[in-house]
C-alpha positions as CSV (number, residue, x, y, z in Angstrom):
1,M,52.0,184.8,55.8
2,R,49.9,182.5,56.1
3,T,52.1,180.6,59.0
4,S,51.6,184.3,60.8
5,L,48.1,184.4,60.3
6,L,47.5,181.2,61.5
7,Y,49.7,181.8,64.5
8,F,47.8,185.2,65.3
9,Y,44.3,183.1,65.7
10,L,45.7,180.5,67.8
11,I,47.3,183.1,70.5
12,T,44.3,185.0,70.2
13,I,42.3,181.9,71.9
14,L,45.3,181.4,74.1
15,I,44.9,184.4,76.7
16,S,46.9,184.9,79.5
17,G,45.9,186.1,83.0
18,C,47.6,189.1,84.8
19,Q,47.0,190.0,88.6
20,I,46.7,193.9,89.0
21,F,46.2,195.9,92.3
22,Q,43.5,198.3,92.7
23,R,42.5,200.6,96.0
24,D,39.1,199.1,97.9
25,K,37.0,201.7,96.7
26,D,34.9,201.1,99.8
27,N,37.8,202.0,102.3
28,D,39.4,204.7,101.7
29,N,42.9,203.1,103.4
30,D,45.8,201.5,101.6
31,K,44.2,198.4,101.2
32,T,44.6,196.7,97.8
33,V,42.5,194.0,95.8
34,T,43.5,191.6,93.6
35,I,41.3,191.0,90.4
36,E,42.1,188.8,87.4
37,E,42.7,190.8,84.1
38,E,43.1,189.1,80.8
39,I,45.8,190.0,78.4
40,I,45.8,188.8,75.1
41,E,49.0,188.1,72.7
42,K,48.8,190.6,69.8
43,D,52.0,192.2,68.6
44,L,53.0,194.4,65.7
45,E,53.1,191.3,63.3
46,E,49.6,190.4,64.1
47,I,48.5,194.0,63.8
48,K,50.4,194.7,60.0
49,A,48.5,191.3,59.5
50,E,44.9,192.9,60.3
51,G,46.1,195.9,58.7
52,K,44.9,198.5,61.1
53,L,46.3,199.9,64.3
54,T,43.2,200.7,67.1
55,V,44.5,203.9,68.8
56,I,42.2,205.1,72.1
57,F,42.1,209.1,71.8
58,D,40.6,211.5,74.7
59,N,38.6,214.2,72.8
60,S,41.0,217.0,74.2
61,T,43.0,220.0,73.3
62,T,46.0,217.6,73.2
63,S,44.9,214.5,72.1
64,Y,42.5,214.4,69.7
65,F,39.5,216.6,68.3
66,I,37.5,217.6,65.4
67,Y,38.0,221.7,64.1
68,K,36.1,222.9,60.9
69,G,35.6,219.2,60.0
70,Q,39.3,218.2,60.2
71,P,40.9,215.9,62.9
72,M,43.4,217.5,64.6
73,G,45.7,217.1,68.0
74,Y,49.1,216.8,68.9
75,E,48.9,212.6,69.5
76,Y,46.5,212.4,66.6
77,E,49.1,214.2,64.4
78,L,52.3,211.6,65.8
79,V,50.4,208.8,65.6
80,S,48.7,209.4,61.8
81,R,52.6,210.0,61.1
82,F,53.4,206.3,62.8
83,C,50.7,204.2,60.7
84,K,51.8,205.9,57.6
85,R,55.3,205.0,58.0
86,H,54.2,201.1,58.4
87,N,51.2,201.6,56.0
88,L,48.4,200.8,58.6
89,E,44.9,202.2,58.9
90,L,44.4,204.1,61.8
91,E,41.2,203.0,63.6
92,I,39.9,205.5,66.6
93,K,38.4,205.1,69.6
94,I,37.3,207.9,71.6
95,I,37.5,206.9,75.2
96,T,37.9,209.1,78.2
97,S,37.4,206.5,81.2
98,I,41.2,205.5,82.0
99,E,40.3,202.4,83.4
100,E,37.8,201.1,80.1
101,S,40.9,202.3,78.1
102,F,43.4,199.9,79.9
103,K,40.9,197.1,79.4
104,L,40.3,197.4,75.9
105,L,44.0,197.6,75.4
106,N,44.6,194.4,77.5
107,S,41.9,192.9,75.6
108,G,43.6,193.3,72.9
109,K,40.3,196.0,71.3
110,A,42.9,198.4,71.0
111,D,46.4,198.6,70.3
112,I,47.9,201.6,71.9
113,I,46.6,204.7,74.4
114,A,47.6,208.1,73.0
115,Y,46.1,210.1,75.9
116,Y,48.6,212.7,77.7
117,L,49.4,210.0,80.1
118,T,51.9,209.9,82.8
119,V,54.0,207.4,83.7
120,T,53.5,205.7,87.2
121,K,54.4,202.5,89.4
122,E,50.9,201.8,89.5
123,R,50.4,201.7,86.0
124,L,53.5,200.0,85.0
125,E,51.6,197.1,86.9
126,R,49.3,196.5,84.1
127,V,50.8,198.2,81.1
128,D,53.8,199.2,79.4
129,F,54.9,202.5,78.0
130,S,56.8,203.9,74.9
131,D,59.4,206.3,75.9
132,A,58.4,209.4,76.7
133,L,57.2,211.9,74.2
134,L,57.4,214.7,76.7
135,N,58.1,215.7,80.2
136,S,55.5,217.9,82.4
137,E,54.8,218.5,86.0
138,Q,51.6,218.6,87.5
139,V,50.1,222.0,88.6
140,L,47.1,223.2,90.7
141,I,44.5,225.0,88.8
142,Q,42.7,228.0,90.9
143,R,41.1,231.0,90.4
144,K,42.6,234.4,90.8
145,P,40.5,237.0,92.6
146,E,37.2,238.3,91.1
147,N,39.1,242.1,90.7
148,W,42.6,240.5,89.8
149,I,42.6,242.3,86.0
150,D,42.2,245.8,87.7
151,I,45.2,245.6,90.1
152,P,48.6,244.5,90.1
153,K,49.6,240.8,90.7
154,S,51.6,241.7,93.6
155,K,48.0,242.7,95.2
156,W,46.5,239.7,94.7
157,E,49.3,236.9,94.9
158,N,48.7,236.5,98.3
159,A,45.6,235.0,97.8
160,M,47.0,232.3,95.5
161,I,48.0,228.7,97.2
162,R,51.9,228.6,96.8
163,N,52.8,226.1,99.1
164,P,50.8,222.8,99.1
165,V,50.7,223.0,102.3
166,G,47.6,225.4,102.2
167,L,45.4,222.5,100.7
168,I,45.4,220.5,103.9
169,G,41.6,220.3,104.4
170,K,40.5,221.6,100.6
171,E,38.7,219.8,98.4
172,V,40.7,219.1,95.1
173,H,38.7,217.1,92.2
174,V,40.2,215.4,89.7
175,R,39.5,212.7,87.7
176,Q,38.9,208.9,88.7
177,S,41.8,206.6,87.9
178,S,44.0,209.3,87.0
179,S,47.9,209.7,88.3
180,F,46.7,212.9,89.8
181,V,44.3,211.1,92.4
182,G,47.9,209.2,93.6
183,R,49.6,212.1,93.3
184,L,47.4,214.0,95.9
185,K,47.2,211.2,98.5
186,N,51.2,211.1,98.1
187,L,51.1,214.7,98.9
188,S,49.2,214.5,101.7
189,D,51.5,212.1,103.2
190,E,54.4,214.6,102.6
191,I,52.7,217.4,104.3
192,G,51.5,215.8,107.1
193,G,47.8,216.5,106.4
194,D,45.2,215.5,104.4
195,I,44.3,217.1,101.2
196,V,40.0,216.1,100.6
197,V,40.5,214.3,97.1
198,V,37.7,214.2,95.4
199,E,37.5,211.6,92.4
200,E,35.5,212.8,89.6
201,P,33.4,210.1,87.0
202,S,36.3,208.5,84.8
203,T,33.8,210.0,81.8
204,V,34.8,213.3,83.2
205,E,37.5,215.2,81.1
206,T,40.4,217.1,83.1
207,E,39.7,220.2,80.5
208,G,36.2,219.7,81.7
209,L,37.2,220.3,85.3
210,I,39.8,223.3,84.5
211,K,36.6,224.8,83.0
212,K,34.5,223.7,86.3
213,V,37.5,226.0,88.1
214,A,37.3,228.9,85.6
215,D,33.3,229.1,86.1
216,G,33.6,229.0,89.9
217,E,31.9,225.7,89.8
218,I,34.7,224.0,91.8
219,E,37.8,225.1,93.9
220,F,40.8,223.4,92.9
221,T,41.8,220.6,90.1
222,V,45.3,219.6,89.5
223,A,46.4,219.1,85.3
224,D,50.0,218.5,83.7
225,K,51.7,221.8,83.3
226,D,51.6,222.0,79.3
227,V,47.9,221.2,79.3
228,A,47.2,223.8,82.3
229,L,49.1,226.6,80.1
230,V,47.2,226.1,77.1
231,N,43.6,226.3,79.1
232,A,44.9,229.3,80.9
233,A,45.1,231.0,77.7
234,Y,41.5,230.2,77.2
235,Y,40.5,231.0,80.5
236,P,42.5,234.1,82.2
237,V,41.1,234.0,85.4
238,L,43.0,230.6,86.4
239,D,46.3,230.6,87.6
240,V,48.4,227.6,87.1
241,E,51.6,228.5,88.9
242,T,51.9,226.3,91.5
243,P,53.3,222.6,91.3
244,V,52.4,220.1,92.8
245,S,54.9,217.4,91.6
246,F,58.5,217.1,90.2
247,P,58.8,216.6,86.1
248,Q,57.1,213.2,85.0
249,Q,57.0,211.1,81.8
250,I,54.2,211.6,79.3
251,A,54.0,208.6,77.2
252,W,51.8,206.3,75.2
253,A,50.2,203.1,76.6
254,I,50.8,199.6,75.2
255,R,50.3,196.2,76.1
256,K,53.1,194.5,78.2
257,N,53.3,191.5,75.7
258,S,54.4,193.9,72.6
259,P,57.8,194.3,72.1
260,Q,58.1,194.8,68.5
261,L,55.5,197.5,68.8
262,K,57.0,199.3,71.5
263,S,60.5,198.9,69.6
264,E,59.3,200.3,66.8
265,L,57.4,203.1,68.7
266,N,60.5,204.0,70.5
267,M,62.5,204.0,67.0
268,F,59.8,206.4,65.8
269,I,59.7,208.3,69.0
270,E,63.0,209.1,69.2
271,E,63.1,210.5,65.5
272,I,60.3,212.8,65.5
273,T,61.1,214.3,68.9
274,N,64.8,215.1,67.8
275,S,63.6,216.7,64.4
276,S,62.0,220.3,63.4
277,V,58.8,218.6,62.5
278,H,58.2,217.9,66.1
279,K,58.8,221.3,67.2
280,I,56.2,222.4,64.8
281,I,53.5,219.9,65.6
282,Y,54.2,220.7,69.4
283,N,54.0,224.6,69.0
284,K,50.8,224.5,67.1
285,Y,48.9,222.8,70.3
286,F,50.7,223.7,73.1
287,K,52.3,227.3,72.3
288,V,49.4,230.0,72.9
289,T,48.7,231.9,69.5
290,R,45.7,233.6,68.2
291,T,44.9,230.6,66.1
292,L,44.9,228.2,69.2
293,L,42.6,230.7,71.4
294,E,40.4,230.6,67.8
295,R,40.2,226.8,67.9
296,A,39.5,226.9,71.6
297,N,36.8,229.6,71.7
298,S,35.0,228.3,68.0
299,D,31.9,226.7,67.8
300,L,33.3,224.6,65.2
301,S,35.5,222.5,67.7
302,S,34.3,219.5,69.1
303,I,35.7,221.0,72.5
304,S,34.2,223.6,72.8
305,G,31.0,223.7,70.4
306,S,29.1,221.1,68.9
307,N,28.8,221.9,65.2
308,I,30.8,220.8,62.3
309,S,30.6,223.8,59.8
310,E,28.8,227.0,59.7
311,Y,26.3,224.8,57.2
312,D,25.2,222.1,59.5
313,E,21.4,223.3,59.6
314,I,21.3,223.1,56.0
315,I,22.8,220.0,55.7
316,K,20.7,218.7,58.3
317,Q,17.6,219.9,56.5
318,W,18.4,218.3,53.5
319,S,20.3,215.2,54.4
320,D,17.2,214.5,56.4
321,S,14.7,214.9,53.4
322,I,16.4,211.8,51.6
323,G,17.1,210.1,54.7
324,W,20.9,210.2,55.2
325,D,22.5,211.0,58.4
326,W,24.1,214.6,58.1
327,K,27.0,213.7,59.0
328,L,27.8,211.5,56.1
329,V,26.8,214.3,54.1
330,A,29.3,216.5,55.9
331,S,32.0,214.6,55.4
332,M,30.9,214.3,51.8
333,I,31.1,218.1,51.6
334,Y,34.8,218.8,53.5
335,Q,36.1,216.4,51.1
336,E,34.6,218.3,47.9
337,S,35.5,221.9,49.0
338,R,36.5,221.9,52.4
339,F,33.2,223.9,53.4
340,N,34.3,226.8,50.5
341,T,30.9,227.6,49.1
342,F,33.0,229.5,46.6
343,A,35.3,226.6,45.8
344,A,35.8,225.8,41.8
345,S,37.4,222.8,40.2
346,W,39.3,223.2,36.9
347,A,36.9,220.9,35.5
348,G,33.9,224.0,36.2
349,A,32.6,221.9,39.2
350,K,31.2,224.7,41.7
351,G,30.3,225.2,45.3
352,L,30.2,223.0,48.5
353,M,29.3,220.0,46.8
354,Q,31.2,220.4,44.2
355,L,28.6,220.1,41.2
356,M,28.9,220.6,37.3
357,P,26.2,223.4,36.3
358,R,24.3,220.6,34.4
359,T,24.1,218.5,37.3
360,G,23.0,221.7,39.5
361,N,20.3,222.5,37.4
362,R,19.0,219.2,37.2
363,F,18.2,219.3,40.6
364,G,17.3,222.7,40.8
365,A,20.1,225.2,41.4
366,T,20.3,228.0,39.5
367,N,23.5,229.7,41.6
368,L,25.7,226.8,42.4
369,Y,27.9,229.5,45.1
370,D,24.5,229.5,47.2
371,P,24.7,226.9,50.0
372,S,21.4,226.1,50.2
373,Q,20.9,225.8,46.4
374,N,23.9,223.7,46.0
375,I,23.3,221.0,49.3
376,K,19.8,221.0,48.0
377,A,21.1,219.6,44.5
378,G,23.8,217.8,46.1
379,T,21.4,215.9,48.0
380,G,18.8,215.6,45.4
381,Y,21.8,214.0,42.9
382,I,22.9,211.5,45.8
383,E,19.1,210.5,46.1
384,Y,19.1,210.0,41.9
385,L,22.0,207.6,43.1
386,D,20.5,206.1,45.6
387,N,17.3,205.1,43.5
388,Y,19.5,203.8,40.7
389,W,21.8,201.6,43.0
390,R,18.8,200.4,44.9
391,K,18.1,197.7,42.4
392,T,21.0,196.3,42.8
393,V,22.7,196.5,46.1
394,S,19.9,196.3,48.8
395,D,21.6,196.6,51.9
396,S,21.4,200.4,52.7
397,L,25.4,200.6,54.2
398,E,26.8,199.0,51.4
399,R,24.7,200.8,48.9
400,Q,26.5,204.4,50.1
401,K,29.7,203.0,48.9
402,F,28.4,202.7,45.2
403,I,26.7,206.1,45.8
404,L,29.8,207.9,46.8
405,A,31.7,206.3,44.1
406,S,29.4,207.2,41.5
407,Y,29.1,211.0,43.1
408,N,33.0,210.7,42.8
409,S,33.5,209.6,39.4
410,G,30.4,209.3,37.4
411,L,27.6,206.5,37.4
412,G,29.0,205.5,34.3
413,H,32.6,204.3,35.5
414,V,30.7,202.3,38.4
415,Q,28.6,200.2,36.0
416,D,31.9,199.7,34.2
417,A,33.3,198.6,37.1
418,V,29.9,195.9,38.0
419,A,30.3,194.9,34.6
420,L,33.8,194.0,35.2
421,A,33.0,192.2,38.5
422,Q,30.3,190.1,36.4
423,E,32.5,189.6,34.0
424,F,35.4,188.2,36.4
425,G,33.4,186.2,38.9
426,Y,33.3,189.3,41.7
427,L,30.5,190.1,43.9
428,I,28.5,192.5,42.2
429,Y,26.5,194.1,45.2
430,K,29.7,194.4,47.5
431,W,31.8,196.9,47.3
432,D,34.7,195.9,49.9
433,D,37.1,193.7,48.1
434,E,34.9,193.1,45.2
435,V,33.5,195.9,43.0
436,E,36.1,198.3,44.3
437,E,38.9,196.0,43.0
438,C,37.3,196.2,39.5
439,M,36.9,200.2,39.9
440,K,41.0,199.8,40.4
441,M,41.2,197.6,37.3
442,K,39.6,200.6,35.4
443,S,43.1,202.4,35.0
444,K,44.8,199.5,33.4
445,S,44.4,199.2,29.8
446,K,43.6,195.5,29.6
447,Y,40.8,196.1,31.3
448,Y,39.5,199.4,30.5
449,R,39.3,198.2,26.5
450,N,37.7,194.7,27.8
451,K,34.4,194.6,25.7
452,V,32.0,195.1,28.5
453,V,33.3,198.5,29.7
454,K,31.5,201.4,28.3
455,Y,33.0,204.2,29.7
456,G,37.2,203.8,29.0
457,Y,39.5,204.9,31.4
458,C,39.0,205.9,35.2
459,R,41.6,206.4,38.0
460,G,39.9,204.3,39.9
461,E,42.5,204.1,43.0
462,S,41.4,207.5,43.7
463,V,37.5,206.8,43.9
464,V,38.3,203.8,46.3
465,K,40.2,205.9,48.3
466,Y,37.3,208.9,47.8
467,V,35.2,206.2,49.5
468,E,37.2,205.4,52.1
469,D,37.9,208.8,53.3
470,I,34.7,210.1,53.4
471,L,33.7,206.8,55.4
472,Y,36.7,207.2,57.8
473,R,36.0,211.0,58.5
474,Y,32.2,210.3,58.9
475,H,32.8,208.0,61.5
476,Q,35.0,210.5,63.1
477,Y,32.6,213.0,63.0
478,H,29.7,210.1,64.4
479,D,31.8,209.9,67.4
480,H,32.0,213.4,68.5
481,F,29.1,215.0,67.4
482,E,25.2,214.4,67.9
483,E,23.6,211.1,67.3
484,E,21.5,210.6,64.6
485,D,20.7,207.1,62.8
486,F,22.0,206.7,59.5
487,S,19.8,204.8,56.9
488,T,19.3,205.2,53.4
489,Q,15.5,203.9,53.1
């Protein structure tokens, strides 16, 4: 292991250069300019040494999104299964720019791009791809006539562009650096006339352009058929029946120098795509159902809405009163109750923040099933724990881990873990790899019977996981919803 780690640190210093070709943006001709791109040497062995797989997702109905506080997405679910197989933590980056994603991948700051990416020759100059997850053709997105719903399809069908020749001289808006740009330029050559390709900034998402067509802001865009069909269900005014390409491969991008990662991904993809599990996951995100439409139109979805839960305003109010980021408290509530106001545990904990009646009464709640009372009492308890741990842990971000652990297991068990840390030479003011290790010890008799332990046995592993899960979800929320500074002053 030491040898592999040394190897990793040495090769991260030795970075190889790769020439890539990019269309000259100041000239619309086929002239290309050569630029240098640094590609780090990093494969699955080094990724496993780090213990995490960093994956770039798009905030979209297919790649990754948050719904009712829960992370979802076709690619997200598949990548999560791959990480579980290899015992890797999944680190998520939300990047809409394809160009930026390629740069992060080749610089080693990400390991996979799990967009709905089309494999093209141009992209293969810069990155490698896994085997195809799906095959999908590109289709034209256009609006049906205003009165389409009141008349037979045969009456308005002629108003639709069905032959790509009809696009000559028309503006088609697509995302910069997307495969749609090259396809439309090639299509112009094939039909013997210029399609006016309007390249929108790379930060504009394809689904955002589809919505603009639905709203009448632009006339045309292009999308992969699977994605187009899902969005046509959201916006019935859209027509997505005109293909502009042959079927193309949809796959994940990886660095060219990651053969181990590619091999393991391909084995995983072959296994999963031939299983019934894949069909279930695929249907969940691509088959038009009432559930899919509810997700699409919900204000509790990061795609169409801006809320994590229906209790966001209450969470913000009481989180602000104690100086905590509301998204962290929201992540706690999801962990405790999945935002179910009437949740009740076998031990008697109740409501959104799963408070015991005694604790609720102590912090002012007479009805723990009342969302406002419950969250007020829960944040009051957090503030109490914060004041306690402030004496030992000065760093606010580190302190939150002690607070979360105490909220889950009870203050006494974390006090025991700190006592064990002092007994065995761990740092008592640091959670990761220090006090958390002593928390795990409390499930073993030789430690929970130690003279410094006052509260006995505790399932320490579950406490450590509780902290990890909340912070992991919090970072996901932070990437998707309005930004506010986190502090525990």
